[in-house]
Steps between C-alpha positions, in 0.01 A plus 500: 500500500796272454417154634861385474596737781196425720674253738776753560249778567304281740813396689598865553153610614446568870136395457600149394737459794243654735235256380735210565581634848135558585401154378780343704389674820126449438489179700647655815321833494276545802138523396170355602389402151611508138320830440729669751801338339384607153468860623851481644629357173344778292626766740847352490493504121396866505801574722729309264366666185483858627733538801802296394580702183445823696727385784772397257475837330517688831804298607661547157561129458623433146581128511291297259475219758356722773134523382436124510678468836303783657183365339557157654563647844194724475290202388619286789463762770224720359227246564590466868525875549166559332332228707634653821382846391151368423488323838606821675228700326245230583599507869492877512147608552497752220152633576599589856820661379317719248230589754763605756667715236179689423382523860529844651732522800322565829 
């Protein structure tokens, strides 16, 4: 590993930009406690690490500045989207939904 090139590699990484974006939006993310916010942060980082490179590949984006930009946007917005998805699942009574799926029609 070449440590002379490490700052350049970190500046071009979508994970670094996503971490910055997620940390910036951490204060305003809806959540009842810090455990909920930590879950949103880790989920947002998973989106940045796994989905951003895939999305850039699917869209055939070749610019070297695109991964950090998309990483920052995913970090900023991913936490809010994940929190809303978790709230939706919590409000949906999953047990009743599964029971109605397996119930035989009369």
